[in-house]
N, C-alpha and C positions, 0 to 999 in steps of 0.2 A: 532448936534455934528460935529465938523470939521473933515473932512476926510483928511488924510495924504497920498497924492498921491506919489508913488515911482518915483525916477528920471527916465526919459524916457531912458536915455543911460546908466544906471547903469550896470556894468558887472555882468552877471548872477551868476558868482561863485567867485566873488572877496572876498578874506578872510577878508577884512577889512570893508566890507559893512554888515551893521546890517541886520538881517533877514527880518525885516519889510520893508526894502528899495529894496528888491529883487522883481522884477516883478512877478516871478514865485510863490513866497511865498505870495506876497500880493493878488494875484487873488484867492487864495484858504484860506485865513485866516479864513473866516467864516466857511468854511467846517471843517477846523481843529479844530475850536472852537466846532463845534458839536460833533466831534469824542472825544474830550477832556471831554465835558460834559457827553457823554454816558459812558465814562470809570468811570467818577466820580460817576454818578447816581448808577452804578453797584456796586461800593464800598460801598457807603452809604446804599443802599438797603439791602445789605448783613447784616448790623447791625440790621435794624429794622424789615425786612421781615421775618426773621427766627423766631420771637416771635410767629407768627400766627401758624407756623407748630409745635410748642412746644408740644401741646396735642397729635398730631398723633405720634411724636417721642417717647413720653412717653408711649403711648399704644403699639406701635409696638416693642420697644426695652426693655421695662420694665424699664425705666430709673427712678432713684430716683430723688428727688428735688436737691440734690447736683449734680448729674449728669447734670441735665438740666442747672443748673446754669453755670456750666463749659463749656458746649456746647455754651452758648452764651458768656461767659467772655473770653474763650481762644482767641477768635479773637479780642475782644476789647483790651485785655492787650497787646498782642504781636503786633497789629497794632499800638497802641499809643506809645509803648516803643520803637519801631524801626523807628518812623517817621524822628526825627532829623537826625540820622545815614543815612537812605535812601536817605533824602533830599541832605545830603552832598556828598554821593557817586554818585547821579545823576550829581551834579554840577562839580564834579571831572572828571568822566569818560563819561558823556553824559546822558542827559535826555531822549533822545530817547530810548537808550539802556536800561536805568532804567525802563522806561515804557514798553518796550517789555519784559524784565525779569520779572517784577512785573505780566504782563499779563499771562506770561506762569506759574507762580507759582499760580496765582489765579485760572486759569483754571484747573491746576492739582489737587489743592485742591478741587474745585468744582466737578471735575469728580470722585476723590476718595469718595467724600460724596454721590455719587448716587449708589455706589456699595457696601458700607460697610454694615455690620449688627450687629455692636457692638457699645456701647457708647464710648469706648476708641478710636475707628478709627474714629467716627464722630468728637470728640474732635480733633484728630490728622489733620483731613481734615479741620477743621475751623482754627487750628494754621497755616496750610500751607496758606490757603486763607488770613490770617492776615499779614504774611510776604509779600506776593504779594501786598496787598493793601497797605502796608507802602511805596512801590516804586512807585505804581501807582498814588496816589493822589497828593504828591508834584509834581511829573513830569508833570501832567497835567496842573497845574496853572503855573509852570516856563515855560513850552512851550507857553502858551498863552501870557504870558509876552513878550516873545521873538519874537513873529510873529506879534504882533500888535504895531503900532506906538504909542508914548506918547499920541497922541490926542485922539485915540481910545481905548486905554488900559483900562482906567477906566470903559468903557461901557462893554467891553468883560469880565473884572474881575467881574462886576456886574452880568452879565448873569451867570457865572461860580458859583458865590455865590448863586444866585436863585436856581439853580438845586442842589447845596450842601444841601440847606435846604429842597427843596421839595422832594429830594430822601428819607428823612426819612418818609414822608407821602406816597410816592408811593410804598415803600417796602411791606407794609402790603397789599395794594391794589393787587399787581401782585402775591404775594404768596397766598392770599386769593383766587384769580381766578384760579390759578394752582391746588388748592387743592379742587377745586369743581369737580363734576362728568361730565367730558367732554371728547371727544373722543380721545385724545391723551394720557393722563394720567389717571390711575385708580383713583377713589375718594380717597382723603386723604393720597395719596401717598407722604410722606414728601420729598422723594428724588427729587421730581419736583422742590423743592426750591433750589437745588443745580445744578440740570441739566440745568436749563434755563440759568445759567452763562456760561456754556460751549459754546453755540451758540454765545452769547453776546462776549466772549472773542475772538473767532475765527474771528467774524467779525471786532471788533475794531484791533486786531493785524494785520490783513491784511491790513486795511486802514492806520494804523500807519507806517507799514513797506514800503508801496508804496508812502505815502504822506507827512509824517512828517518829518521836516529837523532835522538835528543833531544840538545839542546846547549844550555847556558846558562852564565852568569856563577857561576864555583864559589865567588866570594867573597860571593855573595848580597847584593850591595850595595844598600842601601836605595834606593827610588825618590825623585825629586826633584820633588815636585808643584809647588813654587814655579817651578823652572826649567821645568817642562812647560808651565804656563800662560803663562809669559812668552815662550817660544819659539813656542808655537801662535799666540798672539795677534799676536806681532811678525812671524813669518814669513807668516801670513795677510794682515796688514795691508800688508806690503810688497808681496806679490804682487797684491793689490787695486790699490794705487796704480800699479804697474807695468802692469798689464793694462788698467786703466780710464783710465790718463793720456791715451792717444791718442784714446780715445772720448769722454770727458767733458771734456777739456782738462787740462793739466798744472797750470793755476792754479784749478781748480775746488775748491769748498769740499770735496767728498766726497774728491779725490785728495790734496789737501793735508792734510786731517784724517787720512787713512790713512797718509800719509807720516810725519806727525809721530808718530802713535801707533806705527808701526814703529820709529822711531828710539828713542823712550822705551823700548819694551819691549825691544828688542834690546840697547840699551845696558844696561838693567837686568838682562837675561839675563846678559851677559858678567860684570857687577859681582858677581851673585849666585853664578854658577858659580866665580868666583875665591875667594869667601869661604866658600861652604858646605863642610861636611866631606864630603859624598858628592855630587859634582856629577855631573849627567847627561851633560855633554859637558866634561870635563876641559880647561881652557885651556892646560894643559902640552902638550897634543898639537900645538898650533900653534907651539911652540918647535922642534918637529922640521921641518926644512927641506923633507924629502920631503912631509910631511903639507901645509905650507901651499903648497909649489909645485903639488902636485897638486890641492889644491882650487882654486887660481887657474886651472890649466890647464883643469880640468873646466868651470869657470864661463865662460871666454872661448870654449871649443871649442863649447859648445852655445849660447852667445850667437850664434856665426856660423851654426851648423847649423839650429837651429830657426827662426831667421830666414829662412834659405834655404828650408827646406821650406814655411814660411808663404807665400813669394813664388812659388816654382816651380810650386806646385799651380795658383794663379791664372793664371800665364802660359801653362801647357800648356793649360788648359781654356778660358780666356777669350780668349786671343790666338792660339793655334795650333789651337783647336777640338777638342781631345782629349776623348774621354768620360772619365768618373771612372776606368773601368777602363783605357783607354789611357794615361792619365796615371800611374796606378799602375805598369803595365808600363814605361812609359818611364823610371821611377826605378830600375829594377832594377839597372842597372850600379853605382849607388852602393851599394846594399846587397851586392851580389856582392862587390865589391872590398873593402868593409868586413869582411865575414865572412872572407874569403880572407886578408887581411893581418893582422887583429887577433892571431890565435893565434901568429904568427910574430914579432910585435913584442916579446914577452917575451925571446926568446933575443937579438934585435938589442939591446935594452936592456941585457941583461946583458953583451953584448960591448963596446959603445961609450959606454954611460952613458944613463940614462933622459933626461936633460935634453937631450942631443944628438938623441935619437930624437923626443922631443916637439917640439922645434924645427923638426927637418926636417918633421914632420907639419903644422905650421902653414904651413910654406912651400908644401907640396903644396896645402893648402887655399886659400891666396892665389893660386896658380897656377890651382886650378879656377876659383875666383871669377872670376879676370882673363879666363879663356878664356869662361866662361859669359857674361860681360858683353858680349861681342861678338856674341852671338846675336841674330838678328832674325827676322822672320816668315818671311823667304825662306831661312834658314840650313838646312843639312842636319842631320837628326837626329844624324848622326855627330859633329857638333861638340858637341852636347849630351851625348852618351854619353861622349865623351872627357874633357868637363869633369866628369861625374859620377864617372868612374873616378878622376880626380885627387883629387876631394873625398873618395870613399870611401877611398882609400889614405891621405890625410891624416888623417881621422878615425880610421882604424884604428891608426895609429902613434902617435897622440896620446892618445886616451882611455884605450887599454888600460894604457900604462904609468903614466899618471896615476893611475888607479885602484889599480894596484899599489903605488904610492908611498903612497897614503893608507892602504891596508889594512896595509902592512908597518909602518906607524909606530905602530899600536895593538896592544895585547895581545889575545890570543884572546878573553879574556872581556869586551872591549869591542868585539867584531867588528860587532855590531848598530849601535851609535853610529856606528863608523867608516864603515860601509856608508851610514847614514842621512845622515852628513856629504857623503859623495860623491853620494848621490841629491839632497840638497837644493842643493848648488851647481849640479847639473845643472838643476834646475828653475828656480832663480833666473836662472841665465844664459840658459836657454831663453826665460823669459818676457821678460827684458830685449831679448833679440835680436829677438822678435816685435815688442816695443813700439817699439824704436829704428829697426829697419830697415823696418818697416811704416810708421812716421811719416815717414821718408825717402821711401818709395815713395808715400805718399798726397800729400805735399807736391809732389813732383815731377810726379805725374800732373795735379794742379790747375793747376799752372804751365804744363804742355806741351800740354794738350788744345787742340785748334783752336778758338778762340772763333767764328770765322766759321761753323763747323758748328753750334755750340750755338745761335747766333742765329736757326737756322731753327726751333727747337723752342719750345713753350710755356714761358713763365718757369719754372714748377715742374719740368717735365721737364728743362730745361736746367741748373737747380741741381743736380738729382739726378745727371744724367749727368756733370756736371763734377766730382763728388765720388768716384766709383768706377767702374771698368770693368764691375763687376757690374751695377750700376744701368743703366749705359748699354746694355748688351746687352738687359736686360729691356725698357727703353723702346724700343729698336730693333726689337723683335719686334712692336710695335703701330703702326709707322710705315710710310708708303709705301716701296716698294722702293728708290728712288734715295736718299731721305733716310736710310733704315735702313743702307743700304751705306756712305754717308758717315760716319754716326756711328760705325759699328762700325769703319771704317778709322781714323778720327780717335782713337777711344778705344784701339784696339790699338796704334797708334804711340805714343800718350802713355804708356801702361803699359809698353811695351817700353823707352822711355827711362827710365821710373822704376825699372824692373826693373834696367837697367844701372847707374844710379846707386847703387842700394842694394847691388849685388853689389860694385862697386868700393869702396864703404865698407867693406863686410864683409871684402874682400880686403885692404883697408889695415889693418883691426884685427888680422887674422890675421897679417900681416906684421910689424907692431910686436910682437905679443905673441911671435912666433916668435923675434925678435931678443932680446926681453926674458928669454925663458926660457933662450935660450943664454947670456947674460951672467950671469944669476942662477945658473944651473946650474954656473958655474965655482966658486962659492962654497958651493953646496949639494950636499951628498951625497945626491941623491934616491935612495932605496933601490929596489931592483928585486927582491929576493929574498925571503927567509922573513920572517915576522913575528917579533915578540917572543914567544917561546914561554911560554906560560903553561899549565901542565897543568890541563885542566878535568875535572871528575867527569862525562864523557860517559856517559849512561845507555844502557841497552840499546835496540836497535830495537824498536819496538812491533810 
């Protein structure tokens, strides 16, 4: 990778000198990348990590299934709904300020989550964290784009993308560790999942305040309040419909109403952005093949991966009997492979083309899903580890070039919005993956569970055990040993079959998308290198 050295006599604070050409910024660019990645991982882990603490929250607060759903979903819906608006605000008023404000909100929500004692307040805490996360995530990538020269930017973005993917696997590991019986926190205190963020936020906030440069849109483009309202309502409604569809039913009044509202708002958003003088998200970006292809790749990559994370956690804990910590440790091969491969993907994409590398990544993902679908209760962990490595390699060489394609298609003064598009497609794709693959697994479980075993249970218990493996395991705990063993075996076998079917479906999607990316890539010059250079009045470091 060619290193871009800053001019030896560049004025340290000249307003027309790009950040990456200033010696004081150049010297600490990799340190800043580390701080941005730490901020990013914290946000991503907040999505996946809390799933491990759900049983403890349910027991401590007496939460219902609906309560638990909203504890998880309140963060995701608000986070995804606000991303575009938060990215635009960061571009307009400064990405450093947006990052600082997001950190303070995220930390406040985390601190609130450690002291509350009701479901409603936990949901409130998660919602506040979601607002903060919406400002943090776009700011991290846009700051990275500003402090790295075009020659190094693809590699830096690839590192960022690697940690964005690995954070999903690291979340269950960290929270699983915090919920074990060790000397700082009492065993199974779910507040530890929130409390750890407080320290991380404090560390990152200090580092950002001292070392991160200011960066914003030099054109001072006016905000787009109409577009902001349309996007927030439309994206939030879309996420609500996707998330609640499998729970309430796809034809329920709430889900259909949210879906209709999402369509109306998002179509209105596109129409408004086309006609307004100062659009929040210029629709002309989508005429760039790299931008459109990258957005599609991110959507389908996280469709597959979020759905996989949702199912693998249940499989490892409910079927193979792993503890939360053991389940987190078991997924480390995926995170390790992803982090190792992502930084190298930029050079590979430059050599052979981004579309070819992304297509190859989907083929690796399909192979990993296919191998994982063969796993049974008797399979060696080595088979699971091998499948996870394939998945990590696939995600590493798919997501990083796709993110680079998106960011290279937008000017630096719109880096926050470009980052927000990347993040929004990720969240929408992830929510769809959980909904669709989760629905496939639930349907297969209900059809495969042994009805003769359920017939031995009281009607209410049989109905609950026939709906989910989690309920089956809870019911088994109160049954005589022989009946409990039969129920656990039947539920485990049914979920293993359901897990396999879902992964085969996910692998099929990855295979089709990989072929599609390869074919489309022949007509689309998906950029892998520098962005459109727009010189910004980057102000001095605070």
